[in-house]
N, C-alpha and C positions, 0 to 999 in steps of 0.2 A: 345863662343856660338856655333861656327861651330864644335868644338871638341865634345861638349856635344851632338849636333845633330848627329854627326857621330857615337858616342858610342851607343846612344839609338837606332839609326836605325839599326846598326850592330847586337846588341843584339836581337832586336825585330824580325828581319828577320831570324836569325839563330834559334831562339826558335820556330818560327811559321813553318818554312820549315822543320826543324829537319833533317839535312842530315844523321846523324848517325842512326837515327831511320828508315830511308828509306832503309838502306843496306839490311836487311833481306828480305824485300819485293822485292827489285831488284833481289836478288838471286832466289826467288820463281817464279816470273813472267817470268824470262828469262830462266828457266830450259829447257834443251834440245837443246838450241841454241849453235852453235860453239862459241869458245872463241872470235874469231875475230868479229863475229856478235854481241856478247854481249858487246864488247867494242864499237862497232858502236851504239848500243842501248843507252849505257851510254852517249856517246858524243851527240847524236841526242836529247835525252831527256833533257839533260842539256841546250842545245841551245834553244830548243822549250820553256822550262820553263822560261829561261832568257828573251826571246822575249815577252812572255805573261806578265810577271811581269813588264817589262819595258813599255809595252803598257798600263798596268793598271796604272802605275805611270803617264804617259803622257796624255792619253785620256780615262782612265777607267771610271771616273765619267760621263763624257760627253756621252760616248757610251752607257752605261747602261741606262742613262736617256732617250736617243733618242730611244732605243729599247723597253723601258718600262719593263726592266727585273730587278728584285730585287735580291739581294744576297741570300735571303732565297730560292728562286726558283732554283738558281744555286746550292745551297747546296743539295737540295732534288734530283735534276736531277743527280748530281755527285754521290750521295750516292747510288741511284738505279743502275746506270751503274757499279759502283764499286762492288756492291753486286753480280752482275752476274759473274764478274771475280772471286770473292772469292768463289762462289759456285762451279765453275769449278775446282778450286784448291783443295777444300776439297774433292770432289768426284773423283778427278783424271781423269777427262774427257777432259782435255785440249789436243789439237792436238799436238802430239810429232813429232819431226823432223825425217824424214825417209831418208836413204842414197840415195834413188833414186830421191828425190825431186830436182827440178831444182833450180839453184841459184837465179833466179828471184823470186820464191815463198818464199825463205828464206828472201830475201831483202824486200819483201812486208810485211812479218811478223815483221821484224825489224822496219820498219816504223810505223806499227800499234802499237806495244808495246811501242815504244818510245813516241808516242803521247798520247796513253791511255793504261794503267792507270798511267804510270810513270810521264809524264809531267803534264797531267791533269787527275785526280784531286789531285794526291799525292804531287807533287812538287809545282805546281802553282794551288793549290786548293782554295776553297772559303776563308779559313783563310788567306792564303798568299796574295791573291788578296785584301782582306779587309785591311790587314796590309799595303799593298802598297798604297792603296787609302788614308788611314788615314795619313800615313807618307807624302804622296804627299801634302795633305791638310796642314800639319804642315810646309812644305817647303814654302807655301804661294807664289808660283811662283817665288821664289828667284833662280836665275840661278845657283849659286854656290851650294846651298842646293840640287837642283834637280840633279846636276851632282854627288854630293856625294851619293844621294839615288840610282841613276842608277849604280854607281860604286859598291855599297854594294850589289845590286841585282846580278851583274856579279860575285862578289867574292863568294857569297853564292852558286850560281849555279856551279861555278868552284869547290868549295869544295865538292858539291854533286858528281861531276864527279870523283874526287879523291877517295871518299868513295866507289863509285860503282866499280871502278877498283880494289880496295883492297878487296872488297867483293867477286870478282871472285876468288881470290887466297884462301880466307878463305874457300870457298865452296869446293875446291879440297881436303882440309884436312878432310872434313866431310865424304866423301865417298858416295856411292850410297844410302845405308840405311839411313844415316844421312840426306841426301838431301830429301828423300821421307818423312821422319818424319817431317822435317822442313817445307816442302811445305804444308803438311796438317795442321800443327799447325798455320802457318802464314795465311793460308786460313781462319781459324776460326777468327784469330785476325783481318784480313782484313774485314771480314764480319761484325764484331762488329764495326769497324771504319765506315763502310758504313752505318750501322744502326744509328750510332751516328750523321753522317752527316744529315740524314733524320730527326732525332729527333730535331736537332738544327735548321734546316730549318723550321719545323712545329712550333716549339716554338717561333721562331722569327716572324712568321706570326701572331700568336695569342697573342703576347704581345705588 
């Protein structure tokens, strides 16, 4: 039974978080940052997402109930915020790094990008949080199963980190023109994903 729970949990979290699918978005939203800073973004985003998903496993249901926040509202809010990032990507108005910028300014942007939109809502979005909550309820407060679930969360986020680091190398092969085209294209796809978040949230409210 434990093996069955492990397999189902691992498959569910990998499908919902979709680390491979996040690679192009990581390349687009970190465009213009130095390689070292992008590695820092990858590591920080993975850690933040792991903490959020682990928190959802441990206290997610209790916290949402206490705050009176439903997952549909979380979906709508995340979708609206994500759409603002997507629009900036499409129209090319995102602030580019300038050589004269101080290191503190770069580090501040690294922290911001890692938290939003990478960790939230892309890695630890409404879907992943919902999956974590449902899997935690399946664990039924069993200590071993809860440990398995937390370990799966750590493995999935670690895999996201590996994918992000390889994405940096792939971007170098595309060149400047390829990266510009990719950024615009992914901006449109990200906008569509943001709209879908809002639609899912509204649909959940009315059903």
